[in-house]
KOLGU-419469 format. One record per atom (N, C-alpha, C): x, y, z. Coordinates in steps of 0.1 Angstrom, whole numbers, plus 2048, in hexadecimal, padded with zeros to 3 digits. Example, Ala and Ser with C-alpha at 12.3 -4.5 7.8 and 13.67 -1.06 7.14 Angstrom:
8847C784E/87B7D384E/8847DF84E/8807EA847/8897F5847/88180084F/
REM end
This chain:
8137C492A/81A7CB920/8117D5919/8177E1916/80F7EB90E/8177EE901/8117EB8F6/8197EB8E9/81D7FA8E5/8287FB8DF/82C8078D9/82380A8CD/81E8168CB/81581A8C0/81E81F8B5/81C8188A9/82481C89D/81B826895/81F832896/81683D891/81983F882/81083987A/81283A86C/80E848867/80684F86D/80285C869/80E86686A/816865875/82186D876/82C86A86C/82E85D86A/838859860/83485D852/82785C84F/822861841/82587083F/82387884A/825886849/834889846/83D88184D/84B88284B/84F87F83C/849874837/84C870829/84787B81F/83B880822/83588A819/83E896818/84389A824/84C8A6824/8598A381B/85E89781C/86A894814/866894805/85A88F802/85688F7F4/85489D7EF/84E8A57F7/84B8B37F2/8588BA7EF/8638B87F7/8708BE7F5/8768B97E8/8748AC7E5/87A8A67D9/8728AB7CD/8658AC7CE/85D8B27C3/8618C07C0/8638C87CA/8688D67C7/8768D67C0/87E8CD7C5/88C8CC7BF/88B8C87B0/8828BF7AD/8808BA79F/87B8C5796/8718CD79B/86C8D8794/8768E2791/87F8E579B/8898EF79A/8948EB791/8988DF791/8A48DA789/8A08D777B/8948D1779/8918CC76B/8838D2766/87C8D976E/86F8DE76A/8658D4769/8668C976F/85D8BD76F/8548BD77B/8478BD779/83E8BC785/8378AE784/8398A678E/83389878D/82389A78C/81D890785/80F891783/809883784/7FF88278C/7F887578F/7EA876789/7E686D780/7D886D77A/7D1862781/7C5865787/7BD85C78E/7B085A786/7AB84D785/79F84A77E/795845788/78984B789/77F846792/77384378A/76F83678A/763832782/75882F78C/74C83678A/741833793/74083D79F/7378397A8/7348427B3/73783B7C1/7408327C1/74382B7CE/7488367D8/7408377E4/7448427ED/7528417F3/7568357F6/7638337FC/76E8367F2/76C8337E5/7768367DB/7778457D9/76C84C7DA/76C85A7D8/7748617E3/77385C7EF/77A8617FB/78985E7F9/78D8527F4/79B84F7F2/7A18587E8/79A85A7DD/79F8627D2/7A18707D6/7978757DE/7998837E3/7A58847EC/7A787B7F5/7B287B7FD/7BF87B7F6/7C08737EB/7CC8737E2/7CE8807DB/7C38877D7/7C48947D1/7CA89E7DB/7C589E7E7/7CA8A77F1/7D98A57F4/7DC8987F5/7EA8947F8/7F38997ED/7EF8977E0/7F789C7D5/7F98AB7D6/7EE8B27D8/7EF8C17D9/7F98C67E4/7F98BF7EF/8028C37FA/8108C07F7/8138B67EE/8208B27EB/8258B97DE/81D8C17D8/8218C87CC/8208BF7BF/8198B47C0/8168AB7B5/8098AF7AE/8098B07A1/7FD8B379A/7F58A6799/7E78A879B/7DE89D799/7D38A078F/7D0896788/7C489777F/7BB88B782/7AE88F783/7A4885787/79A88377B/799877777/78F87476C/78486C772/778872772/76C86C777/76486676C/76185976D/75A852762/74D84C768/74284C760/735846765/736837768/72D833771/72D825775/72B81C769/72482075E/722818752/72E817749/73981D74C/74581D744/74980E740/74C80C733/7507FF72F/7607FD730/7647F072F/7727ED730/7797F5724/7737F5718/7797FB70D/77B80A70F/771810714/77281F717/77D822721/77E81A72B/78981C735/79781972F/79880F727/7A480C720/7A9818717/79F81E710/7A2829707/7A883570F/7A283871B/7A7842723/7B583F728/7B783372C/7C582F730/7CF830726/7CB82D719/7D582E70E/7D983D70D/7D084670E/7D385570D/7DC859718/7DA854724/7E2858730/7F085172F/7F084572A/7FD83E728/80684671E/80084C714/80885370A/80B86270E/805867718/80787571C/814876725/81E87D71F/82B87E727/82A886733/82088E735/81E896741/81888F74D/81388374A/80D87A754/818870759/81B870765/82686776A/82085B772/81485C777/80E85077E/80084F77B/7FB84377A/7ED841777/7E7838782/7DC83C788/7D5835793/7C783278E/7C482578E/7B682178B/7B081D798/7A682579D/7A18227AA/7988167AA/79B80C7B3/7938007B5/7898017C0/77E7FA7C0/77A7F17B6/7747F87AA/7747F079F/76D7F5793/7607EE791/7567F478A/7497EE788/74B7E0782/7417D7784/7427C9781/7447C7772/73F7D0769/7407CD75B/74E7D0755/7567D575D/7647D9758/76D7CD75C/7767CA753/7807BF755/78C7C675C/78C7C4769/7967CA772/7A47C676E/7A67BA76C/7B47B5769/7B97BB75C/7B07BC751/7B47C1745/7B77D0746/7AF7D774E/7B27E5750/7BF7E8757/7C17E1762/7CE7E376A/7DA7DF761/7D97D5759/7E47D1751/7E77DB746/7DD7E4743/7DE7ED738/7E77FA73C/7E97FC749/7F180774D/80080374A/80780C743/815809740/81D80874D/8267FF74E/82E7FD75A/834809760/839812757/84081E75C/837828763/82A827761/82082F767/817828771/81A81B773/81381377C/81881578B/814821791/81982479E/81281D7A9/8088157A6/80380B7B0/80B7FE7B0/8137FC7A6/81C7F07A4/8137E37A3/8087E479B/7FF7D9799/8037D178C/8097D8783/80C7D2776/8157C6777/8127BC76E/81A7AF76F/8297B276E/82E7BB766/83C7BE765/8417C3772/83A7CC779/83F7D1786/83E7C7791/8347BE790/8337B379A/83F7AA798/8437A778C/84E79E789/85B7A478D/85D7B178B/8697B878F/86A7B879E/85F7BA7A5/85F7B97B4/8647AB7B9/85E7A17B3/8627937B7/8707907B5/8777977AB/8857957A9/88E79E7B1/8887A67B9/8907AF7C2/8957BB7BB/88F7BF7B0/8947CB7A9/8887D37A4/8807D87AE/8737DF7AB/8757EC7A4/86C7EF79B/86B7FD795/8648057A0/8598007A5/8528077B0/84E7FC7BB/84E8007C7/8487F77D1/83A7FA7D3/8317EF7D4/8237F17D6/8207F97E2/8168027E2/81580D7EB/8128087FA/8088007FC/8067FB80A/8117F3810/8167E9808/8217E180E/82D7EA811/8307F4808/83B7FD80A/839805817/82C809819/829810826/82C808832/8297FB831/82D7F283C/83C7F283F/8447F2835/8527F2836/8577FF83B/85180A837/85581783C/85281884B/847813850/84481385E/84F80B866/8527FF861/85C7F6868/86A7FD867/86E80285C/87B80885A/87D815862/87381E862/87482A869/872829878/86C81E87C/86B81B88A/87681288F/88080F886/88B80788A/8887FA88F/87E7F3889/87A7E688C/8817DC882/88A7D4887/8927CB87E/8897C0879/88B7BD86C/8847B2865/88D7A6863/8997A8861/8A379E85D/8A3792867/8A1786862/8A277A86B/895777873/88B781872/87F77F87A/875776872/86C77087A/861769873/855772871/853776865/84877E861/83C77685C/830778862/82477185E/81B77C857/81777984B/80E782844/80177B843/7F6781848/7E977B847/7E178283C/7DF77B831/7D9781825/7E277F819/7DC77C80D/7E4779801/7DF7817F5/7DA78D7F7/7D57957EC/7E17997E3/7DE79C7D7/7E87A17CD/7ED7AF7D1/7E57B77D8/7E87C57DC/7F17C67E8/7EE7BD7F2/7F67BE7FF/7FD7B1802/7F67A6804/7FC79A80A/807795802/8057927F5/81078C7EC/81C7957EB/81A7A27E8/8267AA7E7/82E7AC7F4/8277AC7FF/82D7AC80C/8367A080E/83179480B/83978880C/846789804/84478E7F8/85078F7EF/85A7997F4/8557A47FA/85E7AF7FF/8667AA80C/85F7A3814/86579E821/87079481D/86E78D812/87878280F/884788808/884794803/88F7997FC/89C79A804/8A779B7FE/8B479D805/8B67AB80A/8AF7B5804/8B07C2809/8A27C9808/89F7D2811/8937D9811/8957E880F/88A7F0810/88C7FF80E/896805818/8997FF823/8A280482D/8AE7FB82E/8B17F2824/8BC7EA824/8BA7DC829/8C47D482B/8C37C682E/8BB7C383B/8BC7CC845/8B57CA851/8A67CB850/8A27D1844/8947D3842/88E7C8839/8957BD838/8917B282F/8967A5836/89879B82D/89F78E832/89778783D/88A78783C/882781846/87E772842/87A76B84B/87475E849/865760849/85E75D83E/85176183B/84775683A/83B757841/83074E840/82475683B/81D751831/81175882D/80574F830/7FB755837/7EF74E83B/7E3754833/7D974C832/7CD75082B/7C1748830/7B574A829/7A974482E/7A973582F/7B272E827/7B2720827/7BE71A830/7C4723837/7CF71E840/7CA71784C/7D070B84F/7CC70485B/7D4709867/7CD70A872/7D270E87F/7D871C87D/7D0726879/7D5733877/7DB739883/7D473788F/7D973D89B/7E673789F/7E872B89C/7F57248A0/80072A897/7FD72E88B/808734883/80A743887/80074B889/80275988C/80975A89A/8077518A3/80E7518B0/81D74F8AE/82274B8A3/8307498A0/83775689B/82F760898/83476C891/83C77589A/848779896/84F78489C/849791898/84579188B/83E79D885/83279787E/82679C882/81979787C/8137A3874/8117A0867/80A7AA85F/7FD7A485A/7F27AC85C/7E57A785A/7DE7AF84F/7D97A9845/7D37B083A/7C87A7834/7BD7A583B/7B379B837/7A57A2834/7A47AF839/7977B6837/78C7B183F/78F7AB84B/7847A7855/7867AD862/77D7B4867/77E7BC873/7817B387F/78C7B7887/78F7B1893/7927A2892/79779E886/799790883/7A478988C/7AF79188E/7BA78C896/7B87908A5/7B77878AE/7B578B8BC/7C27888C4/7C278D8D0/7CE78D8D9/7D477F8DA/7CB7758DB/7D07678DE/7D77628D1/7D67698C6/7DD7648B9/7EA76B8B7/7EF7738C1/7FB77A8C0/8067768CA/8127748C5/81D7718CD/82177C8D6/82277A8E3/8267868EC/83378C8E7/83279A8E6/83E7A18E1/83F7A38D2/83579D8CB/83679E8BC/8337AD8B8/8377B08AC/8347BD8A5/8287BA89C/81D7C289E/8107BF896/80E7CB88D/80D7C8880/80A7D2876/7FC7CF870/7F37D8873/7E57D686F/7E27DE862/7E07D7857/7DE7DE84A/7CF7E0848/7C67DA850/7B87DA84D/7B17E7850/7A77EA849/79E7F684B/7907F1849/7887F0854/77B7EB854/7717F585B/7657F7856/75C7FF85D/7527F6865/7527F8872/7497F187B/7407FB881/7337FB87D/72A806882/73081387F/73381C889/738829886/74782A888/74E81F889/75C81F88C/764818881/77081D87F/77A816876/78380E87F/78480187C/78C7F8883/7957F087A/79F7E987F/7A87E1877/7A57D3876/7AE7CB871/7AC7BC871/7B07B687E/7B77BE887/7BC7B9894/7B37C089F/7AF7B88A8/7A87BD8B4/7B27C58BD/7B17D28BB/7BC7DB8BF/7BE7DA8CF/7B47DC8D6/7B67DD8E5/7BD7D18EB/7B87C58E7/7BF7B98EC/7CD7B78E7/7CE7BA8DA/7DC7B88D4/7E67C18DA/7E27CD8DD/7EC7D78E2/7F17D38F0/7EA7CA8F7/7EF7C5904/7F97BA902/7FA7B48F6/8027A88F4/80F7AC8EB/80C7B58E1/8177B88D7/8217C28DE/82D7C28D8/8377CC8DC/8357D98D4/82F7D88C8/82C7E48C0/8217E18B7/8197EB8B4/80D7E98AC/8097F68A4/8037F4898/7FE7FF891/7EF801894/7EB80E897/7DD810899/7D581088C/7C880F88D/7BF811882/7B381A887/7B1826881/7BA82C877/7C783287C/7CF837873/7DB83D877/7E8835876/7E6829871/7F2820870/7F781F861/7F481485B/7F981284D/7F281B843/7E581E845/7DD82583B/7E4832836/7E883B83E/7EE847839/7FB845831/80283A833/80E83782B/80B83381D/7FF82D81B/7FB82880D/7FB834803/7F583F807/7F584B7FE/8038517FD/80A851808/818857808/8218507FE/81F8427FE/82883B7F5/82383C7E6/81683E7E4/8118417D7/81884E7D1/8198587DA/8208647D6/82E8627D3/8348597DB/8438567D9/8458507CB/83C8467C8/83D83F7BB/83B8497AF/8318527B1/82F85C7A6/83B8657A4/8418697AF/84D8717AE/8598697A8/85A85D7AC/8658547A6/863853797/856852792/854851784/85885E77D/85486A783/85887677D/86787877D/86E874787/87C876788/88386E77D/87D863779/88385A76F/87E85D760/87586675F/86F869752/879871749/
REM end
């Protein structure tokens, strides 16, 4: 078997074109230009690359972006003061605090300080609660990207056994919640799954992953899932991005998995490009409702 490649890069380009058209329509009809404010604290190289990519994506979509660079020694109080100003600025529709933050900053306090209407990452407790109740203000970016891939590639979720490996607040937990909903971004067929969540303390992990019709992996460990852990014909969604020497690889050992799965996302070029696309979508949604 040779797996179908689920091209996240192509899907992201399609979504960005849709967003750019909607941004232009909003500017023409109401004179409103969506604006995303990004805060970068410190000199983390990976964070600087991510923020730059988001700036470029905003520019191409017609979304204004503002970048606030703060020194590594920034205190929690200083960052909270900046957030208060951005919260109160009516021209700012989305606020992004780039993670990780320096150790002296209280990350939870900072993320909670972003008002829910501008929390385009969907990290705030109110937005997490709304998602769990099936009435989200915004869908979290990476999980939403997973659903866009499945929906636009016409891969049915309803009634399937979905196994999510990883329980992070950013990816694993919201994915579980979204798969359990009665309706997804593409309707009922894009939700209504039977869901199992695995993590580092799960017994017989391979035995569980081999039951998955759809296997989503987000653990941050290179090549963690191997071919023998995958049910023949399963759909494999690899959320991981890991650097191994001079290569970027996922959490799934791709070459072996592609011989077993019916469909698989590559790394790079799979879920990654969708994360930024869905951030743009949430910023636009905020501007449309302002």
